[in-house]
mmCIF file of the N, C-alpha and C atoms, coordinates in Angstrom:
data_MODEL
# 
_entry.id   MODEL 
# 
loop_
_atom_site.group_PDB 
_atom_site.id 
_atom_site.type_symbol 
_atom_site.label_atom_id 
_atom_site.label_alt_id 
_atom_site.label_comp_id 
_atom_site.label_asym_id 
_atom_site.label_entity_id 
_atom_site.label_seq_id 
_atom_site.pdbx_PDB_ins_code 
_atom_site.Cartn_x 
_atom_site.Cartn_y 
_atom_site.Cartn_z 
_atom_site.occupancy 
_atom_site.B_iso_or_equiv 
_atom_site.pdbx_formal_charge 
_atom_site.auth_seq_id 
_atom_site.auth_comp_id 
_atom_site.auth_asym_id 
_atom_site.auth_atom_id 
_atom_site.pdbx_PDB_model_num 
ATOM 1   N N  . MET A 1 1  ? 0.828   -1.185  0.000   1.00 0.00 ? 1  MET A N  1 
ATOM 2   C CA . MET A 1 1  ? 0.000   0.000   0.000   1.00 0.00 ? 1  MET A CA 1 
ATOM 3   C C  . MET A 1 1  ? 0.874   1.251   0.000   1.00 0.00 ? 1  MET A C  1 
ATOM 4   N N  . ARG A 1 2  ? 0.344   2.327   -0.522  1.00 0.00 ? 2  ARG A N  1 
ATOM 5   C CA . ARG A 1 2  ? 1.071   3.593   -0.572  1.00 0.00 ? 2  ARG A CA 1 
ATOM 6   C C  . ARG A 1 2  ? 1.239   4.156   0.825   1.00 0.00 ? 2  ARG A C  1 
ATOM 7   N N  . GLU A 1 3  ? 2.353   4.783   1.072   1.00 0.00 ? 3  GLU A N  1 
ATOM 8   C CA . GLU A 1 3  ? 2.628   5.423   2.353   1.00 0.00 ? 3  GLU A CA 1 
ATOM 9   C C  . GLU A 1 3  ? 2.558   6.940   2.233   1.00 0.00 ? 3  GLU A C  1 
ATOM 10  N N  . THR A 1 4  ? 2.100   7.440   1.114   1.00 0.00 ? 4  THR A N  1 
ATOM 11  C CA . THR A 1 4  ? 2.076   8.880   0.878   1.00 0.00 ? 4  THR A CA 1 
ATOM 12  C C  . THR A 1 4  ? 0.647   9.390   0.769   1.00 0.00 ? 4  THR A C  1 
ATOM 13  N N  . LYS A 1 5  ? 0.533   10.692  0.737   1.00 0.00 ? 5  LYS A N  1 
ATOM 14  C CA . LYS A 1 5  ? -0.779  11.324  0.614   1.00 0.00 ? 5  LYS A CA 1 
ATOM 15  C C  . LYS A 1 5  ? -1.215  11.379  -0.845  1.00 0.00 ? 5  LYS A C  1 
ATOM 16  N N  . CYS A 1 6  ? -2.520  11.347  -1.037  1.00 0.00 ? 6  CYS A N  1 
ATOM 17  C CA . CYS A 1 6  ? -3.098  11.484  -2.369  1.00 0.00 ? 6  CYS A CA 1 
ATOM 18  C C  . CYS A 1 6  ? -2.757  12.869  -2.912  1.00 0.00 ? 6  CYS A C  1 
ATOM 19  N N  . ASN A 1 7  ? -2.327  12.928  -4.161  1.00 0.00 ? 7  ASN A N  1 
ATOM 20  C CA . ASN A 1 7  ? -1.980  14.208  -4.786  1.00 0.00 ? 7  ASN A CA 1 
ATOM 21  C C  . ASN A 1 7  ? -3.191  15.102  -4.996  1.00 0.00 ? 7  ASN A C  1 
ATOM 22  N N  . THR A 1 8  ? -4.381  14.515  -5.031  1.00 0.00 ? 8  THR A N  1 
ATOM 23  C CA . THR A 1 8  ? -5.593  15.289  -5.288  1.00 0.00 ? 8  THR A CA 1 
ATOM 24  C C  . THR A 1 8  ? -6.225  15.836  -4.012  1.00 0.00 ? 8  THR A C  1 
ATOM 25  N N  . CYS A 1 9  ? -6.399  14.965  -2.997  1.00 0.00 ? 9  CYS A N  1 
ATOM 26  C CA . CYS A 1 9  ? -7.140  15.389  -1.805  1.00 0.00 ? 9  CYS A CA 1 
ATOM 27  C C  . CYS A 1 9  ? -6.357  15.317  -0.497  1.00 0.00 ? 9  CYS A C  1 
ATOM 28  N N  . GLY A 1 10 ? -5.176  14.705  -0.505  1.00 0.00 ? 10 GLY A N  1 
ATOM 29  C CA . GLY A 1 10 ? -4.368  14.608  0.703   1.00 0.00 ? 10 GLY A CA 1 
ATOM 30  C C  . GLY A 1 10 ? -4.682  13.400  1.577   1.00 0.00 ? 10 GLY A C  1 
ATOM 31  N N  . ASN A 1 11 ? -5.638  12.583  1.189   1.00 0.00 ? 11 ASN A N  1 
ATOM 32  C CA . ASN A 1 11 ? -6.010  11.392  1.946   1.00 0.00 ? 11 ASN A CA 1 
ATOM 33  C C  . ASN A 1 11 ? -4.843  10.405  1.981   1.00 0.00 ? 11 ASN A C  1 
ATOM 34  N N  . THR A 1 12 ? -4.768  9.567   3.002   1.00 0.00 ? 12 THR A N  1 
ATOM 35  C CA . THR A 1 12 ? -3.686  8.578   3.095   1.00 0.00 ? 12 THR A CA 1 
ATOM 36  C C  . THR A 1 12 ? -4.197  7.141   3.013   1.00 0.00 ? 12 THR A C  1 
ATOM 37  N N  . GLU A 1 13 ? -5.487  6.952   2.767   1.00 0.00 ? 13 GLU A N  1 
ATOM 38  C CA . GLU A 1 13 ? -6.037  5.603   2.678   1.00 0.00 ? 13 GLU A CA 1 
ATOM 39  C C  . GLU A 1 13 ? -6.356  5.255   1.224   1.00 0.00 ? 13 GLU A C  1 
ATOM 40  N N  . TYR A 1 14 ? -5.964  4.039   0.846   1.00 0.00 ? 14 TYR A N  1 
ATOM 41  C CA . TYR A 1 14 ? -6.143  3.567   -0.525  1.00 0.00 ? 14 TYR A CA 1 
ATOM 42  C C  . TYR A 1 14 ? -6.766  2.184   -0.530  1.00 0.00 ? 14 TYR A C  1 
ATOM 43  N N  . LYS A 1 15 ? -7.432  1.851   -1.616  1.00 0.00 ? 15 LYS A N  1 
ATOM 44  C CA . LYS A 1 15 ? -7.983  0.516   -1.828  1.00 0.00 ? 15 LYS A CA 1 
ATOM 45  C C  . LYS A 1 15 ? -7.251  -0.109  -3.001  1.00 0.00 ? 15 LYS A C  1 
ATOM 46  N N  . GLU A 1 16 ? -6.866  -1.351  -2.852  1.00 0.00 ? 16 GLU A N  1 
ATOM 47  C CA . GLU A 1 16 ? -6.252  -2.083  -3.958  1.00 0.00 ? 16 GLU A CA 1 
ATOM 48  C C  . GLU A 1 16 ? -7.356  -2.666  -4.816  1.00 0.00 ? 16 GLU A C  1 
ATOM 49  N N  . ARG A 1 17 ? -7.255  -2.466  -6.112  1.00 0.00 ? 17 ARG A N  1 
ATOM 50  C CA . ARG A 1 17 ? -8.256  -2.945  -7.064  1.00 0.00 ? 17 ARG A CA 1 
ATOM 51  C C  . ARG A 1 17 ? -7.550  -3.447  -8.318  1.00 0.00 ? 17 ARG A C  1 
ATOM 52  N N  . ARG A 1 18 ? -8.318  -4.042  -9.191  1.00 0.00 ? 18 ARG A N  1 
ATOM 53  C CA . ARG A 1 18 ? -7.841  -4.432  -10.523 1.00 0.00 ? 18 ARG A CA 1 
ATOM 54  C C  . ARG A 1 18 ? -8.819  -3.845  -11.520 1.00 0.00 ? 18 ARG A C  1 
ATOM 55  N N  . ILE A 1 19 ? -8.272  -3.170  -12.527 1.00 0.00 ? 19 ILE A N  1 
ATOM 56  C CA . ILE A 1 19 ? -9.104  -2.508  -13.527 1.00 0.00 ? 19 ILE A CA 1 
ATOM 57  C C  . ILE A 1 19 ? -8.598  -2.849  -14.927 1.00 0.00 ? 19 ILE A C  1 
ATOM 58  N N  . THR A 1 20 ? -9.325  -2.408  -15.928 1.00 0.00 ? 20 THR A N  1 
ATOM 59  C CA . THR A 1 20 ? -8.886  -2.563  -17.318 1.00 0.00 ? 20 THR A CA 1 
ATOM 60  C C  . THR A 1 20 ? -8.173  -1.286  -17.741 1.00 0.00 ? 20 THR A C  1 
ATOM 61  N N  . TYR A 1 21 ? -6.942  -1.434  -18.227 1.00 0.00 ? 21 TYR A N  1 
ATOM 62  C CA . TYR A 1 21 ? -6.103  -0.305  -18.632 1.00 0.00 ? 21 TYR A CA 1 
ATOM 63  C C  . TYR A 1 21 ? -5.982  -0.301  -20.157 1.00 0.00 ? 21 TYR A C  1 
ATOM 64  N N  . LEU A 1 22 ? -6.114  0.862   -20.765 1.00 0.00 ? 22 LEU A N  1 
ATOM 65  C CA . LEU A 1 22 ? -5.959  1.003   -22.213 1.00 0.00 ? 22 LEU A CA 1 
ATOM 66  C C  . LEU A 1 22 ? -4.636  1.697   -22.493 1.00 0.00 ? 22 LEU A C  1 
ATOM 67  N N  . TYR A 1 23 ? -3.692  0.967   -23.098 1.00 0.00 ? 23 TYR A N  1 
ATOM 68  C CA . TYR A 1 23 ? -2.395  1.527   -23.471 1.00 0.00 ? 23 TYR A CA 1 
ATOM 69  C C  . TYR A 1 23 ? -2.468  1.927   -24.939 1.00 0.00 ? 23 TYR A C  1 
ATOM 70  N N  . SER A 1 24 ? -1.997  3.121   -25.265 1.00 0.00 ? 24 SER A N  1 
ATOM 71  C CA . SER A 1 24 ? -1.984  3.553   -26.665 1.00 0.00 ? 24 SER A CA 1 
ATOM 72  C C  . SER A 1 24 ? -0.626  4.137   -27.013 1.00 0.00 ? 24 SER A C  1 
ATOM 73  N N  . HIS A 1 25 ? -0.240  3.891   -28.261 1.00 0.00 ? 25 HIS A N  1 
ATOM 74  C CA . HIS A 1 25 ? 1.026   4.420   -28.777 1.00 0.00 ? 25 HIS A CA 1 
ATOM 75  C C  . HIS A 1 25 ? 0.881   4.570   -30.279 1.00 0.00 ? 25 HIS A C  1 
ATOM 76  N N  . GLN A 1 26 ? 0.958   5.801   -30.758 1.00 0.00 ? 26 GLN A N  1 
ATOM 77  C CA . GLN A 1 26 ? 0.907   6.111   -32.189 1.00 0.00 ? 26 GLN A CA 1 
ATOM 78  C C  . GLN A 1 26 ? -0.259  5.420   -32.902 1.00 0.00 ? 26 GLN A C  1 
ATOM 79  N N  . GLY A 1 27 ? -1.446  5.522   -32.326 1.00 0.00 ? 27 GLY A N  1 
ATOM 80  C CA . GLY A 1 27 ? -2.641  4.984   -32.964 1.00 0.00 ? 27 GLY A CA 1 
ATOM 81  C C  . GLY A 1 27 ? -2.837  3.491   -32.837 1.00 0.00 ? 27 GLY A C  1 
ATOM 82  N N  . GLN A 1 28 ? -1.999  2.813   -32.065 1.00 0.00 ? 28 GLN A N  1 
ATOM 83  C CA . GLN A 1 28 ? -2.162  1.385   -31.818 1.00 0.00 ? 28 GLN A CA 1 
ATOM 84  C C  . GLN A 1 28 ? -2.462  1.213   -30.334 1.00 0.00 ? 28 GLN A C  1 
ATOM 85  N N  . TYR A 1 29 ? -3.203  0.150   -30.002 1.00 0.00 ? 29 TYR A N  1 
ATOM 86  C CA . TYR A 1 29 ? -3.703  0.000   -28.645 1.00 0.00 ? 29 TYR A CA 1 
ATOM 87  C C  . TYR A 1 29 ? -3.474  -1.394  -28.094 1.00 0.00 ? 29 TYR A C  1 
ATOM 88  N N  . LEU A 1 30 ? -3.441  -1.464  -26.769 1.00 0.00 ? 30 LEU A N  1 
ATOM 89  C CA . LEU A 1 30 ? -3.432  -2.740  -26.055 1.00 0.00 ? 30 LEU A CA 1 
ATOM 90  C C  . LEU A 1 30 ? -4.353  -2.579  -24.858 1.00 0.00 ? 30 LEU A C  1 
ATOM 91  N N  . ILE A 1 31 ? -5.339  -3.449  -24.750 1.00 0.00 ? 31 ILE A N  1 
ATOM 92  C CA . ILE A 1 31 ? -6.211  -3.465  -23.584 1.00 0.00 ? 31 ILE A CA 1 
ATOM 93  C C  . ILE A 1 31 ? -5.613  -4.454  -22.589 1.00 0.00 ? 31 ILE A C  1 
ATOM 94  N N  . ALA A 1 32 ? -5.362  -3.975  -21.379 1.00 0.00 ? 32 ALA A N  1 
ATOM 95  C CA . ALA A 1 32 ? -4.753  -4.809  -20.334 1.00 0.00 ? 32 ALA A CA 1 
ATOM 96  C C  . ALA A 1 32 ? -5.744  -4.995  -19.189 1.00 0.00 ? 32 ALA A C  1 
ATOM 97  N N  . PRO A 1 33 ? -6.589  -6.048  -19.265 1.00 0.00 ? 33 PRO A N  1 
ATOM 98  C CA . PRO A 1 33 ? -7.524  -6.287  -18.175 1.00 0.00 ? 33 PRO A CA 1 
ATOM 99  C C  . PRO A 1 33 ? -6.792  -6.766  -16.923 1.00 0.00 ? 33 PRO A C  1 
ATOM 100 N N  . ASN A 1 34 ? -7.434  -6.611  -15.783 1.00 0.00 ? 34 ASN A N  1 
ATOM 101 C CA . ASN A 1 34 ? -6.911  -7.114  -14.520 1.00 0.00 ? 34 ASN A CA 1 
ATOM 102 C C  . ASN A 1 34 ? -5.619  -6.411  -14.082 1.00 0.00 ? 34 ASN A C  1 
ATOM 103 N N  . THR A 1 35 ? -5.491  -5.136  -14.412 1.00 0.00 ? 35 THR A N  1 
ATOM 104 C CA . THR A 1 35 ? -4.307  -4.346  -14.050 1.00 0.00 ? 35 THR A CA 1 
ATOM 105 C C  . THR A 1 35 ? -4.412  -3.902  -12.594 1.00 0.00 ? 35 THR A C  1 
ATOM 106 N N  . PRO A 1 36 ? -3.401  -4.214  -11.753 1.00 0.00 ? 36 PRO A N  1 
ATOM 107 C CA . PRO A 1 36 ? -3.460  -3.801  -10.355 1.00 0.00 ? 36 PRO A CA 1 
ATOM 108 C C  . PRO A 1 36 ? -3.221  -2.298  -10.203 1.00 0.00 ? 36 PRO A C  1 
ATOM 109 N N  . VAL A 1 37 ? -4.057  -1.663  -9.375  1.00 0.00 ? 37 VAL A N  1 
ATOM 110 C CA . VAL A 1 37 ? -3.940  -0.232  -9.097  1.00 0.00 ? 37 VAL A CA 1 
ATOM 111 C C  . VAL A 1 37 ? -4.261  0.013   -7.627  1.00 0.00 ? 37 VAL A C  1 
ATOM 112 N N  . GLU A 1 38 ? -3.951  1.211   -7.178  1.00 0.00 ? 38 GLU A N  1 
ATOM 113 C CA . GLU A 1 38 ? -4.397  1.688   -5.876  1.00 0.00 ? 38 GLU A CA 1 
ATOM 114 C C  . GLU A 1 38 ? -5.281  2.895   -6.122  1.00 0.00 ? 38 GLU A C  1 
ATOM 115 N N  . ILE A 1 39 ? -6.429  2.931   -5.457  1.00 0.00 ? 39 ILE A N  1 
ATOM 116 C CA . ILE A 1 39 ? -7.392  4.003   -5.650  1.00 0.00 ? 39 ILE A CA 1 
ATOM 117 C C  . ILE A 1 39 ? -7.597  4.713   -4.316  1.00 0.00 ? 39 ILE A C  1 
ATOM 118 N N  . CYS A 1 40 ? -7.511  6.040   -4.330  1.00 0.00 ? 40 CYS A N  1 
ATOM 119 C CA . CYS A 1 40 ? -7.750  6.829   -3.127  1.00 0.00 ? 40 CYS A CA 1 
ATOM 120 C C  . CYS A 1 40 ? -9.162  6.550   -2.631  1.00 0.00 ? 40 CYS A C  1 
ATOM 121 N N  . SER A 1 41 ? -9.299  6.173   -1.362  1.00 0.00 ? 41 SER A N  1 
ATOM 122 C CA . SER A 1 41 ? -10.627 5.852   -0.842  1.00 0.00 ? 41 SER A CA 1 
ATOM 123 C C  . SER A 1 41 ? -11.493 7.078   -0.616  1.00 0.00 ? 41 SER A C  1 
ATOM 124 N N  . ASN A 1 42 ? -10.921 8.274   -0.713  1.00 0.00 ? 42 ASN A N  1 
ATOM 125 C CA . ASN A 1 42 ? -11.713 9.493   -0.542  1.00 0.00 ? 42 ASN A CA 1 
ATOM 126 C C  . ASN A 1 42 ? -12.198 10.062  -1.875  1.00 0.00 ? 42 ASN A C  1 
ATOM 127 N N  . CYS A 1 43 ? -11.273 10.290  -2.812  1.00 0.00 ? 43 CYS A N  1 
ATOM 128 C CA . CYS A 1 43 ? -11.650 10.987  -4.054  1.00 0.00 ? 43 CYS A CA 1 
ATOM 129 C C  . CYS A 1 43 ? -11.628 10.104  -5.300  1.00 0.00 ? 43 CYS A C  1 
ATOM 130 N N  . GLY A 1 44 ? -11.060 8.899   -5.212  1.00 0.00 ? 44 GLY A N  1 
ATOM 131 C CA . GLY A 1 44 ? -11.068 7.987   -6.347  1.00 0.00 ? 44 GLY A CA 1 
ATOM 132 C C  . GLY A 1 44 ? -9.908  8.132   -7.317  1.00 0.00 ? 44 GLY A C  1 
ATOM 133 N N  . THR A 1 45 ? -8.916  8.959   -7.004  1.00 0.00 ? 45 THR A N  1 
ATOM 134 C CA . THR A 1 45 ? -7.745  9.082   -7.882  1.00 0.00 ? 45 THR A CA 1 
ATOM 135 C C  . THR A 1 45 ? -7.051  7.724   -7.989  1.00 0.00 ? 45 THR A C  1 
ATOM 136 N N  . VAL A 1 46 ? -6.696  7.342   -9.215  1.00 0.00 ? 46 VAL A N  1 
ATOM 137 C CA . VAL A 1 46 ? -6.097  6.035   -9.478  1.00 0.00 ? 46 VAL A CA 1 
ATOM 138 C C  . VAL A 1 46 ? -4.585  6.179   -9.586  1.00 0.00 ? 46 VAL A C  1 
ATOM 139 N N  . TYR A 1 47 ? -3.858  5.285   -8.911  1.00 0.00 ? 47 TYR A N  1 
ATOM 140 C CA . TYR A 1 47 ? -2.391  5.276   -8.954  1.00 0.00 ? 47 TYR A CA 1 
ATOM 141 C C  . TYR A 1 47 ? -1.903  3.946   -9.503  1.00 0.00 ? 47 TYR A C  1 
ATOM 142 N N  . TYR A 1 48 ? -0.990  4.021   -10.499 1.00 0.00 ? 48 TYR A N  1 
ATOM 143 C CA . TYR A 1 48 ? -0.377  2.852   -11.107 1.00 0.00 ? 48 TYR A CA 1 
ATOM 144 C C  . TYR A 1 48 ? 1.081   2.802   -10.673 1.00 0.00 ? 48 TYR A C  1 
ATOM 145 N N  . SER A 1 49 ? 1.592   1.609   -10.395 1.00 0.00 ? 49 SER A N  1 
ATOM 146 C CA . SER A 1 49 ? 3.019   1.496   -10.081 1.00 0.00 ? 49 SER A CA 1 
ATOM 147 C C  . SER A 1 49 ? 3.814   1.554   -11.385 1.00 0.00 ? 49 SER A C  1 
ATOM 148 N N  . ALA A 1 50 ? 5.033   2.055   -11.293 1.00 0.00 ? 50 ALA A N  1 
ATOM 149 C CA . ALA A 1 50 ? 5.904   2.142   -12.469 1.00 0.00 ? 50 ALA A CA 1 
ATOM 150 C C  . ALA A 1 50 ? 6.169   0.750   -13.037 1.00 0.00 ? 50 ALA A C  1 
ATOM 151 N N  . GLU A 1 51 ? 6.298   -0.244  -12.164 1.00 0.00 ? 51 GLU A N  1 
ATOM 152 C CA . GLU A 1 51 ? 6.576   -1.607  -12.613 1.00 0.00 ? 51 GLU A CA 1 
ATOM 153 C C  . GLU A 1 51 ? 5.435   -2.152  -13.474 1.00 0.00 ? 51 GLU A C  1 
ATOM 154 N N  . VAL A 1 52 ? 4.201   -1.877  -13.063 1.00 0.00 ? 52 VAL A N  1 
ATOM 155 C CA . VAL A 1 52 ? 3.037   -2.346  -13.822 1.00 0.00 ? 52 VAL A CA 1 
ATOM 156 C C  . VAL A 1 52 ? 2.979   -1.660  -15.178 1.00 0.00 ? 52 VAL A C  1 
ATOM 157 N N  . LEU A 1 53 ? 3.184   -0.342  -15.211 1.00 0.00 ? 53 LEU A N  1 
ATOM 158 C CA . LEU A 1 53 ? 3.128   0.387   -16.484 1.00 0.00 ? 53 LEU A CA 1 
ATOM 159 C C  . LEU A 1 53 ? 4.236   -0.057  -17.428 1.00 0.00 ? 53 LEU A C  1 
ATOM 160 N N  . LYS A 1 54 ? 5.426   -0.322  -16.910 1.00 0.00 ? 54 LYS A N  1 
ATOM 161 C CA . LYS A 1 54 ? 6.531   -0.800  -17.753 1.00 0.00 ? 54 LYS A CA 1 
ATOM 162 C C  . LYS A 1 54 ? 6.227   -2.195  -18.299 1.00 0.00 ? 54 LYS A C  1 
ATOM 163 N N  . ALA A 1 55 ? 5.603   -3.056  -17.492 1.00 0.00 ? 55 ALA A N  1 
ATOM 164 C CA . ALA A 1 55 ? 5.248   -4.404  -17.954 1.00 0.00 ? 55 ALA A CA 1 
ATOM 165 C C  . ALA A 1 55 ? 4.228   -4.330  -19.084 1.00 0.00 ? 55 ALA A C  1 
ATOM 166 N N  . ILE A 1 56 ? 3.239   -3.436  -18.956 1.00 0.00 ? 56 ILE A N  1 
ATOM 167 C CA . ILE A 1 56 ? 2.248   -3.262  -20.028 1.00 0.00 ? 56 ILE A CA 1 
ATOM 168 C C  . ILE A 1 56 ? 2.929   -2.751  -21.291 1.00 0.00 ? 56 ILE A C  1 
ATOM 169 N N  . GLU A 1 57 ? 3.824   -1.795  -21.145 1.00 0.00 ? 57 GLU A N  1 
ATOM 170 C CA . GLU A 1 57 ? 4.552   -1.253  -22.294 1.00 0.00 ? 57 GLU A CA 1 
ATOM 171 C C  . GLU A 1 57 ? 5.381   -2.344  -22.986 1.00 0.00 ? 57 GLU A C  1 
ATOM 172 N N  . ARG A 1 58 ? 6.056   -3.183  -22.209 1.00 0.00 ? 58 ARG A N  1 
ATOM 173 C CA . ARG A 1 58 ? 6.839   -4.287  -22.791 1.00 0.00 ? 58 ARG A CA 1 
ATOM 174 C C  . ARG A 1 58 ? 5.935   -5.257  -23.556 1.00 0.00 ? 58 ARG A C  1 
ATOM 175 N N  . GLN A 1 59 ? 4.768   -5.566  -22.972 1.00 0.00 ? 59 GLN A N  1 
ATOM 176 C CA . GLN A 1 59 ? 3.831   -6.453  -23.651 1.00 0.00 ? 59 GLN A CA 1 
ATOM 177 C C  . GLN A 1 59 ? 3.352   -5.844  -24.961 1.00 0.00 ? 59 GLN A C  1 
ATOM 178 N N  . PHE A 1 60 ? 3.026   -4.548  -24.944 1.00 0.00 ? 60 PHE A N  1 
ATOM 179 C CA . PHE A 1 60 ? 2.568   -3.855  -26.143 1.00 0.00 ? 60 PHE A CA 1 
ATOM 180 C C  . PHE A 1 60 ? 3.592   -3.986  -27.262 1.00 0.00 ? 60 PHE A C  1 
ATOM 181 N N  . PHE A 1 61 ? 4.850   -3.649  -26.983 1.00 0.00 ? 61 PHE A N  1 
ATOM 182 C CA . PHE A 1 61 ? 5.871   -3.681  -28.029 1.00 0.00 ? 61 PHE A CA 1 
ATOM 183 C C  . PHE A 1 61 ? 6.192   -5.102  -28.463 1.00 0.00 ? 61 PHE A C  1 
ATOM 184 N N  . ALA A 1 62 ? 6.130   -6.057  -27.556 1.00 0.00 ? 62 ALA A N  1 
ATOM 185 C CA . ALA A 1 62 ? 6.364   -7.452  -27.944 1.00 0.00 ? 62 ALA A CA 1 
ATOM 186 C C  . ALA A 1 62 ? 5.274   -7.922  -28.909 1.00 0.00 ? 62 ALA A C  1 
ATOM 187 N N  . ILE A 1 63 ? 4.031   -7.569  -28.627 1.00 0.00 ? 63 ILE A N  1 
ATOM 188 C CA . ILE A 1 63 ? 2.921   -7.964  -29.506 1.00 0.00 ? 63 ILE A CA 1 
ATOM 189 C C  . ILE A 1 63 ? 3.022   -7.264  -30.856 1.00 0.00 ? 63 ILE A C  1 
ATOM 190 N N  . HIS A 1 64 ? 3.280   -5.966  -30.855 1.00 0.00 ? 64 HIS A N  1 
ATOM 191 C CA . HIS A 1 64 ? 3.322   -5.218  -32.114 1.00 0.00 ? 64 HIS A CA 1 
ATOM 192 C C  . HIS A 1 64 ? 4.591   -5.467  -32.921 1.00 0.00 ? 64 HIS A C  1 
ATOM 193 N N  . ASN A 1 65 ? 5.600   -6.077  -32.306 1.00 0.00 ? 65 ASN A N  1 
ATOM 194 C CA . ASN A 1 65 ? 6.808   -6.475  -33.035 1.00 0.00 ? 65 ASN A CA 1 
ATOM 195 C C  . ASN A 1 65 ? 6.807   -7.978  -33.331 1.00 0.00 ? 65 ASN A C  1 
ATOM 196 N N  . ASN A 1 66 ? 5.629   -8.607  -33.182 1.00 0.00 ? 66 ASN A N  1 
ATOM 197 C CA . ASN A 1 66 ? 5.436   -10.034 -33.469 1.00 0.00 ? 66 ASN A CA 1 
ATOM 198 C C  . ASN A 1 66 ? 6.372   -10.943 -32.675 1.00 0.00 ? 66 ASN A C  1 
ATOM 199 N N  . MET A 1 67 ? 6.700   -10.536 -31.455 1.00 0.00 ? 67 MET A N  1 
ATOM 200 C CA . MET A 1 67 ? 7.521   -11.362 -30.572 1.00 0.00 ? 67 MET A CA 1 
ATOM 201 C C  . MET A 1 67 ? 6.656   -12.065 -29.523 1.00 0.00 ? 67 MET A C  1 
ATOM 202 N N  . ALA A 1 68 ? 5.387   -11.690 -29.440 1.00 0.00 ? 68 ALA A N  1 
ATOM 203 C CA . ALA A 1 68 ? 4.425   -12.303 -28.520 1.00 0.00 ? 68 ALA A CA 1 
ATOM 204 C C  . ALA A 1 68 ? 3.053   -12.224 -29.168 1.00 0.00 ? 68 ALA A C  1 
ATOM 205 N N  . SER A 1 69 ? 2.151   -13.045 -28.673 1.00 0.00 ? 69 SER A N  1 
ATOM 206 C CA . SER A 1 69 ? 0.785   -13.048 -29.192 1.00 0.00 ? 69 SER A CA 1 
ATOM 207 C C  . SER A 1 69 ? -0.169  -12.550 -28.119 1.00 0.00 ? 69 SER A C  1 
ATOM 208 N N  . PRO A 1 70 ? -1.179  -11.799 -28.523 1.00 0.00 ? 70 PRO A N  1 
ATOM 209 C CA . PRO A 1 70 ? -2.176  -11.363 -27.542 1.00 0.00 ? 70 PRO A CA 1 
ATOM 210 C C  . PRO A 1 70 ? -3.073  -12.534 -27.149 1.00 0.00 ? 70 PRO A C  1 
ATOM 211 N N  . ASP A 1 71 ? -3.776  -12.388 -26.038 1.00 0.00 ? 71 ASP A N  1 
ATOM 212 C CA . ASP A 1 71 ? -4.728  -13.413 -25.618 1.00 0.00 ? 71 ASP A CA 1 
ATOM 213 C C  . ASP A 1 71 ? -5.916  -13.465 -26.571 1.00 0.00 ? 71 ASP A C  1 
ATOM 214 N N  . GLN A 1 72 ? -6.295  -12.322 -27.089 1.00 0.00 ? 72 GLN A N  1 
ATOM 215 C CA . GLN A 1 72 ? -7.404  -12.239 -28.047 1.00 0.00 ? 72 GLN A CA 1 
ATOM 216 C C  . GLN A 1 72 ? -7.352  -10.912 -28.779 1.00 0.00 ? 72 GLN A C  1 
ATOM 217 N N  . PHE A 1 73 ? -8.145  -10.798 -29.852 1.00 0.00 ? 73 PHE A N  1 
ATOM 218 C CA . PHE A 1 73 ? -8.289  -9.556  -30.588 1.00 0.00 ? 73 PHE A CA 1 
ATOM 219 C C  . PHE A 1 73 ? -9.703  -9.033  -30.354 1.00 0.00 ? 73 PHE A C  1 
ATOM 220 N N  . LEU A 1 74 ? -9.856  -7.728  -30.411 1.00 0.00 ? 74 LEU A N  1 
ATOM 221 C CA . LEU A 1 74 ? -11.146 -7.081  -30.205 1.00 0.00 ? 74 LEU A CA 1 
ATOM 222 C C  . LEU A 1 74 ? -11.374 -6.109  -31.337 1.00 0.00 ? 74 LEU A C  1 
ATOM 223 N N  . GLN A 1 75 ? -12.520 -6.190  -31.974 1.00 0.00 ? 75 GLN A N  1 
ATOM 224 C CA . GLN A 1 75 ? -12.876 -5.253  -33.036 1.00 0.00 ? 75 GLN A CA 1 
ATOM 225 C C  . GLN A 1 75 ? -13.774 -4.202  -32.424 1.00 0.00 ? 75 GLN A C  1 
ATOM 226 N N  . VAL A 1 76 ? -13.418 -2.914  -32.600 1.00 0.00 ? 76 VAL A N  1 
ATOM 227 C CA . VAL A 1 76 ? -14.150 -1.818  -31.984 1.00 0.00 ? 76 VAL A CA 1 
ATOM 228 C C  . VAL A 1 76 ? -14.600 -0.830  -33.048 1.00 0.00 ? 76 VAL A C  1 
ATOM 229 N N  . PRO A 1 77 ? -15.890 -0.484  -33.084 1.00 0.00 ? 77 PRO A N  1 
ATOM 230 C CA . PRO A 1 77 ? -16.342 0.531   -34.034 1.00 0.00 ? 77 PRO A CA 1 
ATOM 231 C C  . PRO A 1 77 ? -15.869 1.927   -33.609 1.00 0.00 ? 77 PRO A C  1 
ATOM 232 N N  . VAL A 1 78 ? -15.643 2.777   -34.587 1.00 0.00 ? 78 VAL A N  1 
ATOM 233 C CA . VAL A 1 78 ? -15.209 4.153   -34.337 1.00 0.00 ? 78 VAL A CA 1 
ATOM 234 C C  . VAL A 1 78 ? -16.173 5.095   -35.032 1.00 0.00 ? 78 VAL A C  1 
ATOM 235 N N  . LYS A 1 79 ? -16.606 6.152   -34.354 1.00 0.00 ? 79 LYS A N  1 
ATOM 236 C CA . LYS A 1 79 ? -17.518 7.143   -34.926 1.00 0.00 ? 79 LYS A CA 1 
ATOM 237 C C  . LYS A 1 79 ? -17.110 8.521   -34.428 1.00 0.00 ? 79 LYS A C  1 
ATOM 238 N N  . SER A 1 80 ? -16.818 9.434   -35.344 1.00 0.00 ? 80 SER A N  1 
ATOM 239 C CA . SER A 1 80 ? -16.456 10.799  -34.984 1.00 0.00 ? 80 SER A CA 1 
ATOM 240 C C  . SER A 1 80 ? -17.678 11.576  -34.511 1.00 0.00 ? 80 SER A C  1 
ATOM 241 N N  . MET A 1 81 ? -17.462 12.505  -33.637 1.00 0.00 ? 81 MET A N  1 
ATOM 242 C CA . MET A 1 81 ? -18.544 13.347  -33.131 1.00 0.00 ? 81 MET A CA 1 
ATOM 243 C C  . MET A 1 81 ? -18.416 14.741  -33.695 1.00 0.00 ? 81 MET A C  1 
# 
């Protein structure tokens, strides 16, 4: 758990959760479900560890450089507003 204050509200209590993270780089994406985060229990600000973000980045580049395979592909419609 974090030992520091929330940058948004100053609270010191956090909840550990797992969420879906969307990584993007130059118009390409990787959806990373089950990403561990800490969420401020007062205001909801989400904190990611550097280790987790680096692991997602490594996975993204491994997949896009054909050195690894994704678990699945997802087709998403796009509509401009």
